[in-house]
C-alpha positions as CSV (number, residue, x, y, z in Angstrom):
1,M,237.2,91.3,166.8
2,A,238.4,94.8,166.3
3,P,237.4,97.3,168.9
4,V,234.5,99.6,168.1
5,N,233.6,103.1,169.4
6,P,231.8,103.0,172.8
7,W,228.2,103.6,173.1
8,P,227.2,107.1,174.1
9,E,226.8,107.5,177.8
10,V,223.6,106.2,179.2
11,R,222.1,105.9,182.7
12,D,222.7,102.7,184.5
13,D,218.9,102.1,184.5
14,D,219.0,102.2,180.7
15,R,221.9,99.8,180.1
16,W,219.5,97.0,179.5
17,A,218.6,98.4,176.1
18,I,222.2,98.3,174.9
19,E,222.6,94.8,176.3
20,L,219.5,93.7,174.4
21,I,220.7,95.3,171.2
22,E,224.1,93.5,171.5
23,D,222.4,90.2,172.3
24,R,220.1,90.4,169.4
25,L,222.9,91.3,167.0
26,E,224.9,88.2,168.2
27,N,221.9,85.9,167.7
28,T,220.5,87.4,164.5
29,R,219.9,85.2,161.5
30,Q,220.8,88.0,159.1
31,S,223.6,87.2,156.6
32,P,226.8,89.2,156.6
33,A,225.6,91.0,153.5
34,E,222.3,92.0,155.1
35,L,224.2,93.2,158.2
36,R,226.5,95.3,156.1
37,A,223.6,96.7,154.1
38,R,221.9,97.8,157.4
39,A,225.2,99.4,158.6
40,V,225.2,101.5,155.4
41,E,221.6,102.5,156.0
42,L,222.5,103.5,159.6
43,R,225.5,105.6,158.5
44,A,223.2,107.4,156.1
45,E,220.7,108.1,158.8
46,A,223.5,109.4,161.1
47,Q,224.6,111.9,158.4
48,R,221.0,113.3,158.1
49,T,220.6,114.2,161.8
50,D,221.8,117.3,163.6
51,M,221.3,115.7,167.0
52,T,224.7,114.6,168.3
53,G,223.5,111.9,170.6
54,I,221.4,110.3,168.0
55,R,224.2,110.5,165.4
56,D,226.7,108.9,167.9
57,A,224.4,106.1,168.9
58,T,223.5,105.4,165.2
59,L,227.2,105.3,164.2
60,A,228.0,103.0,167.2
61,L,225.2,100.7,166.1
62,A,226.4,100.7,162.5
63,E,229.9,99.7,163.7
64,R,228.4,96.8,165.6
65,Y,226.5,95.6,162.6
66,E,229.8,95.7,160.6
67,Q,231.6,93.9,163.5
68,V,229.1,91.0,163.5
69,A,229.2,90.8,159.7
70,A,233.0,90.5,159.8
71,A,233.0,87.9,162.5
72,R,230.5,85.8,160.6
73,T,232.4,86.1,157.3
74,A,235.6,85.0,159.1
75,A,233.9,82.0,160.7
76,R,232.9,80.6,157.3
């Protein structure tokens, strides 16, 4: 898979949340099209916020949705 931007810095105590998100993305039953559609929604959300941390985290999540969609498409 292509590298994606790193998650924003989080405290070690909060890394579990990122690990959970990544685990759920790997195991989701959503189709590649659904994953890509959610990535589009997340990018739109990121554009609407003035909070840098929220924007960066939302964009990082969108990239991961796209990455999982691409991997599933390639595996077919």
